C-alpha positions in Angstrom: -245.2 -68.5 -175.6 -245.1 -65.5 -173.4 -243.3 -65.4 -170.0 -246.8 -65.2 -168.2 -247.7 -68.2 -170.1 -244.8 -70.2 -169.0 -245.2 -69.1 -165.7 -248.9 -70.2 -165.8 -247.5 -73.7 -167.2 -245.3 -74.1 -164.3 -247.7 -73.6 -162.0 -250.0 -76.0 -163.2 -247.3 -78.6 -163.4 -246.3 -78.4 -159.8 -250.1 -78.6 -158.8 -250.7 -81.7 -160.7 -247.1 -83.5 -159.6 -247.5 -82.0 -156.1 -243.5 -81.4 -156.3 -241.2 -79.6 -158.3 -237.8 -80.9 -158.3 -236.6 -82.2 -161.6 -239.0 -79.9 -163.7 -236.7 -77.7 -165.3 -235.6 -80.2 -168.1 -239.4 -80.2 -168.9 -239.6 -76.3 -169.8 -236.5 -76.1 -171.7 -237.4 -76.6 -174.7 -240.3 -73.8 -174.4 -237.8 -71.1 -172.7 -235.5 -71.6 -175.8 -237.7 -69.3 -177.9 -237.8 -66.6 -175.1 -234.1 -66.2 -174.8 -234.2 -68.1 -171.2 -231.9 -70.5 -170.1 -232.0 -73.1 -167.0 -231.1 -70.4 -164.4 -234.2 -68.5 -165.5 -236.8 -71.4 -165.2 -235.7 -72.3 -161.7 -236.0 -68.6 -160.8 -239.5 -68.8 -162.0 -240.0 -72.3 -160.7 -239.1 -70.6 -157.2 -241.4 -67.5 -157.4 -244.4 -69.9 -157.9 -243.3 -72.4 -155.3 -243.4 -69.8 -153.1 -246.8 -68.4 -154.1 -248.3 -72.0 -153.8 -246.7 -72.4 -150.1 -248.5 -69.2 -149.0 -251.8 -70.4 -150.1 -251.3 -74.3 -149.2 -254.1 -74.3 -147.3 -256.6 -73.1 -149.8 -254.8 -75.6 -152.3 -255.4 -78.6 -150.1 -258.8 -77.5 -149.1 -259.7 -77.8 -152.8 -258.2 -81.4 -153.1 -260.3 -82.2 -150.3 -263.2 -80.6 -151.8 -262.7 -82.4 -155.4 -262.7 -86.0 -153.5 -265.6 -85.4 -151.3 -267.6 -84.4 -154.2 -266.2 -87.4 -156.3 -267.4 -90.0 -153.5 -270.8 -88.4 -153.0 -271.4 -88.3 -157.3 -269.6 -91.4 -158.2 -266.6 -89.1 -159.8 -269.3 -87.6 -162.1 -269.0 -84.0 -160.8 -271.9 -82.0 -162.1 -271.2 -78.5 -164.4 -272.1 -76.3 -161.3 -269.5 -78.2 -159.0 -266.6 -77.7 -161.9 -267.5 -73.9 -161.9 -267.3 -73.4 -158.4 -264.4 -75.3 -158.3 -262.9 -73.2 -160.9 -263.7 -69.8 -159.5 -262.0 -70.9 -156.2 -259.0 -72.1 -157.8 -258.7 -68.5 -159.5 -257.4 -67.2 -156.8 -254.2 -69.7 -157.3 -254.1 -68.2 -160.5 -255.6 -71.7 -161.9 -257.5 -71.3 -165.1 -261.0 -73.0 -165.5 -259.9 -75.1 -168.6 -257.0 -76.6 -166.2 -259.2 -77.3 -163.7 -262.0 -79.1 -165.2 -260.0 -81.1 -168.0 -256.5 -81.9 -166.1 -256.6 -81.3 -162.2 -260.1 -82.8 -161.2 -259.3 -85.9 -163.3 -255.8 -86.4 -162.0 -257.1 -86.1 -158.3 -259.8 -88.6 -158.8 -257.7 -90.9 -160.7 -259.5 -90.6 -163.9 -258.1 -90.5 -167.2 -259.1 -87.2 -169.2 -262.4 -88.1 -171.4 -261.6 -88.3 -175.1 -264.6 -87.3 -177.4 -266.3 -90.4 -179.2 -265.6 -91.3 -182.8 -267.7 -90.0 -185.4 -270.3 -92.6 -186.5 -269.6 -94.1 -190.3 -273.1 -94.2 -192.5 -272.8 -97.2 -195.0 -273.0 -95.8 -198.5 -276.0 -96.8 -200.5 -275.9 -99.9 -202.8 -276.7 -98.1 -205.9 -274.3 -95.5 -205.4 -270.8 -95.2 -204.9 -269.5 -94.7 -201.4 -268.8 -91.1 -200.6 -266.7 -89.8 -197.6 -269.0 -87.5 -195.6 -267.5 -85.1 -192.9 -268.7 -86.6 -189.5 -271.1 -84.1 -187.6 -269.7 -82.6 -184.6 -271.0 -84.0 -181.5 -273.9 -82.0 -179.7 -272.7 -79.1 -177.6 -273.3 -79.9 -173.7 -275.9 -77.8 -172.6 -274.6 -76.1 -169.3 -277.1 -74.7 -166.8 -276.4 -70.9 -166.4 -275.6 -69.4 -162.9 -278.2 -67.1 -161.4 -277.4 -63.2 -161.1 -277.5 -63.9 -157.2 -274.9 -66.5 -157.6 -272.9 -64.5 -160.1 -272.8 -61.6 -157.7 -272.0 -63.6 -154.4 -268.9 -65.1 -156.8 -267.6 -61.8 -157.7 -267.5 -60.9 -153.8 -265.9 -64.2 -152.8 -263.1 -63.7 -155.2 -262.8 -59.9 -155.1 -263.1 -59.1 -151.4 -259.7 -61.2 -150.9 -257.9 -58.5 -152.3 -256.9 -55.2 -149.8 -257.5 -52.4 -151.7 -255.3 -53.4 -155.0 -257.0 -55.6 -157.7 -254.7 -56.5 -160.5 -255.9 -56.6 -164.2 -254.8 -60.2 -164.0 -257.0 -61.2 -161.6 -260.0 -59.8 -163.3 -259.1 -61.8 -166.1 -258.9 -65.0 -164.1 -262.5 -64.0 -162.7 -263.8 -64.1 -166.6 -262.5 -67.5 -167.0 -263.8 -68.7 -163.6 -267.3 -68.0 -163.7 -269.1 -69.2 -166.8 -271.8 -66.2 -167.6 -272.3 -63.8 -170.3 -269.2 -62.0 -170.5 -271.3 -58.7 -171.2 -273.4 -59.2 -168.3 -270.4 -60.1 -166.3 -268.5 -57.4 -166.9 -271.1 -55.1 -165.8 -271.4 -56.7 -162.7 -267.8 -56.4 -162.0 -267.8 -52.9 -162.8 -271.1 -52.6 -160.3 -268.6 -54.3 -157.6 -265.9 -51.8 -158.2 -268.2 -48.9 -157.9 -270.1 -50.1 -155.1 -266.7 -50.7 -153.2 -265.1 -47.3 -154.2 -262.4 -48.8 -156.9 -260.7 -46.5 -159.1 -258.5 -47.2 -162.3 -255.1 -46.8 -161.8 -254.6 -45.8 -165.5 -257.3 -44.6 -167.7 -259.2 -47.7 -169.2 -258.8 -48.7 -173.0 -260.8 -50.6 -175.3 -263.8 -51.3 -177.4 -265.9 -53.0 -174.9 -266.4 -53.2 -171.5 -264.5 -56.2 -170.7 -261.4 -54.7 -172.6 -261.6 -51.7 -170.5 -261.6 -53.8 -167.1 -258.8 -55.6 -168.1 -256.4 -52.8 -169.4 -255.8 -51.5 -165.8 -255.4 -52.2 -162.3 -257.8 -51.2 -159.7 -257.3 -49.5 -156.3 -259.9 -48.6 -153.5 -260.0 -44.6 -152.7 -258.3 -45.4 -149.3 -255.3 -46.6 -151.3 -255.1 -43.5 -153.2 -255.4 -41.2 -150.3 -252.6 -42.9 -148.6 -250.6 -42.5 -151.7 -251.1 -39.3 -152.8 -251.1 -37.5 -149.6 -248.1 -35.6 -149.0 -246.0 -36.1 -146.3 -246.1 -33.7 -143.4 -242.9 -31.8 -143.0 -241.6 -32.0 -139.7 -240.8 -28.6 -137.8 -236.9 -28.5 -137.8 -235.6 -27.8 -134.3 -233.6 -24.5 -133.2 -230.4 -24.2 -135.4 -227.4 -21.9 -134.3 -225.8 -19.9 -137.1 -223.5 -17.8 -135.4 -222.6 -17.1 -131.9 -219.2 -15.3 -130.6 -217.4 -13.2 -128.2 -215.4 -10.3 -129.6 -213.0 -10.1 -128.2 -212.5 -13.3 -126.7 -209.4 -12.4 -124.7 -209.3 -9.7 -122.4 -208.1 -7.9 -119.3 -209.9 -7.0 -116.2 -212.3 -4.2 -116.5 -212.3 -4.3 -120.6 -215.9 -4.8 -122.3 -216.7 -7.7 -124.7 -219.5 -7.9 -127.5 -221.5 -11.2 -127.5 -223.2 -11.4 -130.6 -225.4 -14.4 -132.1 -227.8 -15.7 -134.6 -230.3 -18.7 -134.4 -233.0 -20.0 -136.8 -236.2 -21.9 -136.2 -236.8 -20.2 -132.7 -238.9 -17.6 -131.4 -236.2 -16.6 -128.9 -233.1 -17.3 -127.1 -232.0 -16.9 -123.8 -228.2 -15.9 -122.7 -227.5 -17.5 -119.4 -226.2 -14.8 -117.0 -227.3 -11.9 -119.6 -230.7 -12.3 -120.4 -233.9 -14.2 -121.3 -236.4 -13.9 -124.0 -233.8 -12.2 -126.2 -234.4 -12.2 -130.0 -233.0 -14.9 -132.1 -230.6 -12.4 -133.6 -228.9 -9.9 -131.5 -225.9 -8.5 -129.3 -224.9 -7.5 -125.7 -221.8 -6.0 -124.1 -220.8 -7.4 -120.9 -217.7 -6.7 -118.7 -216.7 -10.0 -117.2 -214.5 -10.0 -114.0 -213.0 -13.6 -114.5 -212.8 -16.1 -116.9 -216.6 -16.8 -118.2 -218.1 -19.2 -120.2 -221.3 -17.8 -122.0 -224.0 -20.5 -122.8 -227.0 -19.8 -125.7 -230.3 -21.6 -125.4 -233.4 -22.0 -127.6 -236.9 -21.5 -127.0 -237.1 -25.2 -125.8 -234.0 -25.0 -123.3 -231.8 -26.9 -125.8 -228.1 -25.7 -125.6 -226.9 -23.9 -129.0 -223.5 -23.0 -128.3 -221.0 -21.9 -125.9 -218.4 -19.3 -126.0 -215.6 -18.7 -123.4 -214.0 -15.2 -122.8 -210.6 -15.4 -121.0 -209.8 -12.8 -118.3 -206.3 -12.2 -117.8 -205.0 -11.7 -114.5 -203.5 -8.1 -113.7 -199.3 -8.3 -113.2 -196.7 -5.7 -112.8 -195.9 -5.6 -117.0 -199.8 -4.5 -117.3 -199.1 -1.5 -115.7 -195.9 -0.4 -117.5 -197.9 2.5 -119.2 -198.6 4.1 -115.8 -194.8 3.5 -114.6 -193.9 5.3 -118.2 -196.3 8.6 -117.3 -194.5 8.2 -113.8 -191.2 8.5 -115.1 -191.8 11.3 -117.5 -193.3 13.7 -114.8 -190.1 13.2 -112.9 -187.7 13.9 -115.9 -190.1 16.9 -116.6 -189.7 18.2 -113.0 -185.9 17.6 -113.2 -185.6 19.5 -116.5 -187.6 22.6 -115.4 -185.5 22.4 -112.0 -181.9 22.6 -114.0 -183.4 25.5 -116.0 -184.5 27.5 -113.3 -181.3 26.6 -110.8 -178.3 29.5 -110.9 -175.5 28.8 -109.2 -174.1 32.8 -108.8 -177.8 33.4 -107.6 -177.6 31.1 -104.8 -174.3 32.0 -103.8 -175.3 35.9 -103.6 -178.4 34.9 -101.1 -175.8 32.5 -99.2 -173.5 35.6 -98.9 -176.2 38.1 -98.1 -177.4 35.5 -95.0 -174.1 35.4 -93.8 -173.9 39.4 -93.4 -177.0 40.0 -91.7 -176.3 41.2 -88.3 -177.4 39.1 -85.1 -179.8 40.7 -82.8 -180.2 40.1 -79.1 -182.6 37.5 -77.7 -183.7 40.5 -75.7 -184.5 42.7 -78.8 -186.1 39.9 -80.6 -188.0 39.3 -77.6 -189.3 42.7 -77.8 -189.9 42.9 -81.2 -192.2 40.1 -80.8 -194.3 41.7 -78.0 -194.6 44.9 -80.1 -195.7 42.7 -83.2 -198.2 41.1 -81.0 -199.5 44.1 -79.7 -199.9 45.8 -83.0 -201.8 42.6 -84.2 -204.4 42.7 -81.0 -205.1 46.5 -81.6 -205.7 45.5 -85.3 -208.2 42.4 -84.1 -209.8 44.9 -81.9 -210.5 47.4 -84.5 -213.5 45.9 -86.5 -215.1 45.6 -83.3 -215.3 49.3 -83.1 -215.8 50.1 -86.8 -218.1 47.3 -87.6 -216.2 46.4 -90.8 -214.0 43.4 -91.9 -210.5 43.9 -92.2 -208.2 41.8 -94.0 -206.2 40.5 -91.3 -209.4 38.5 -90.0 -209.7 37.2 -93.5 -206.3 36.3 -93.5 -206.7 34.3 -90.6 -210.0 32.9 -91.4 -208.7 31.2 -94.9 -206.2 28.8 -93.3 -209.3 27.2 -91.2 -211.5 26.8 -94.3 -208.3 25.4 -96.4 -208.1 22.4 -93.9 -211.9 20.9 -95.1 -211.0 22.0 -98.7 -207.7 19.7 -98.4 -209.3 16.7 -96.7 -212.3 16.5 -99.1 -210.0 16.6 -102.1 -208.7 13.4 -100.2 -212.0 11.9 -99.8 -213.6 9.1 -102.6 -216.3 9.7 -104.6 -219.1 8.5 -103.1 -220.8 9.4 -99.6 -221.3 5.9 -98.4 -219.8 2.4 -99.4 -221.7 -0.9 -98.8 -219.7 -4.0 -97.9 -220.2 -7.0 -100.2 -219.2 -7.5 -103.7 -220.8 -9.2 -106.8 -219.7 -10.7 -110.0 -217.1 -8.0 -110.9 -216.2 -6.8 -107.6 -218.0 -4.0 -107.0 -220.0 -2.8 -103.8 -223.2 -0.3 -103.9 -222.3 3.1 -102.8 -224.2 6.3 -102.6 -223.5 9.7 -104.1 -225.6 12.8 -103.2 -228.3 10.7 -102.0 -228.2 8.2 -105.1 -226.9 4.6 -105.4 -224.8 3.1 -108.1 -221.9 0.4 -107.8 -218.5 1.2 -107.3 -215.1 -0.9 -108.1 -212.9 -0.4 -105.3 -210.0 -1.8 -106.8 -210.2 0.4 -109.9 -211.3 3.5 -108.5 -214.0 3.9 -110.7 -218.0 3.6 -111.1 -219.1 0.6 -113.0 -222.7 1.6 -112.5 -223.2 5.5 -112.3 -225.3 6.6 -109.1 -228.5 7.4 -110.5 -230.9 5.1 -108.8 -233.0 5.0 -105.6 -231.8 1.3 -104.8 -229.5 -0.8 -106.4 -228.0 -4.6 -105.5 -224.8 -6.2 -106.9 -224.2 -8.5 -109.9 -225.5 -11.9 -109.9 -225.2 -14.1 -112.9 -224.8 -10.9 -114.5 -228.1 -9.4 -113.7 -228.5 -6.2 -110.9 -231.9 -5.5 -109.7 -232.3 -1.6 -109.4 -235.3 0.8 -108.1 -236.1 4.0 -109.9 -238.8 6.0 -109.4 -240.9 3.3 -107.7 -239.9 0.9 -110.5 -238.1 -2.2 -109.9 -235.9 -3.8 -112.8 -232.9 -5.8 -114.0 -230.1 -4.4 -115.9 -226.7 -5.7 -117.5 -223.3 -4.7 -116.7 -223.4 -2.0 -119.2 -226.2 -0.2 -117.6 -229.1 -1.5 -120.2 -232.3 -2.6 -118.8 -233.1 -6.4 -119.5 -236.3 -6.9 -120.8 -237.3 -10.5 -119.7 
């Protein structure tokens, strides 16, 4: 006995008895050759019970039909009645032999029919009695089902399966329908072809029936669902690199922002630029501690970096004080080298020996000098030439504006209002740039027709009629 035959036997006993408790001992002698124990039998019984419970409506319907047919025909069901009942019971994996010879008699409270005893023929008087082999009873003539009835039965049974017909179900179909096997196999194959079923494995066997029963059959839609490869879902934007170098700076120092992203056509660096390539870098000069955010094409945040800007202190200017002190030391050294005490004493003595003149002589001397200067000043009017005294008189007047211009800042006009870095718009020689008042330097050199201060890392400029934005390094931002 095989495991499948044991499962069918358990199913038949549960259908006959209507219950399954206490049946384990009935099958112990049958499972021992299979190497099974009582727990294996219980598992098989539970599996069969679940199958029958799932088809309880069909099982109860078959019992009712058997009783109804028995009442109509005085418990003498025809061959067609038994074939139809067996075909419907095949969906419960019940064999036709079990339905005809065991289940129907139990439902109708009939004893299974026993074949009549063979008749005995008395021997002739003149000869000795000779034991003769009894002749077999005449075979019961069964009316064959029509082609239409067979086709309808095939549809009724196989239409119950949703795209997958196991070979075991086809085997029950051959047992349930009393029809020529070769002709039935052709009709089953025609059904499979018309309904677009294909074999799971290559069919094997010598006859068409063996080939049909050698593999399961599946609908083409089932194959399409199973063989269709899953559509790969596109991955979202992924950050590979985002860093600021250096991350700690003093005010006025530049920082290089580097990034690299995958699965996105462009990125946006808040406060720096939009529609930037997935991989690149930008130089920024933050005036205070700033957090930079990198976003993907769909607006998702990929990463953030923070640049710490240290506040200026006295210690930060130690280098400047060192330079000033060095210059003072150099000046003192030069003075010490050039100082001559003896020469200084001689000059002091000569000043003391110089005779003092009277106030009147000094006055007359000054009057003489003034006359000579007037005569010298009048001389260019007569000769038409420019004299040396006039040049010397004009040179001091010219030196005053020059000294004043040296003290002026390096711009012509400064506009109030500062930006992100403390810069202000300033004009120089008719062109505009951005001036850093605290640091006395140009953040953006004057070369534009107009300019605005930085806001969120962008400044708007006008150059030769074109309007565009620039970053703190003066590079044009391509949006």
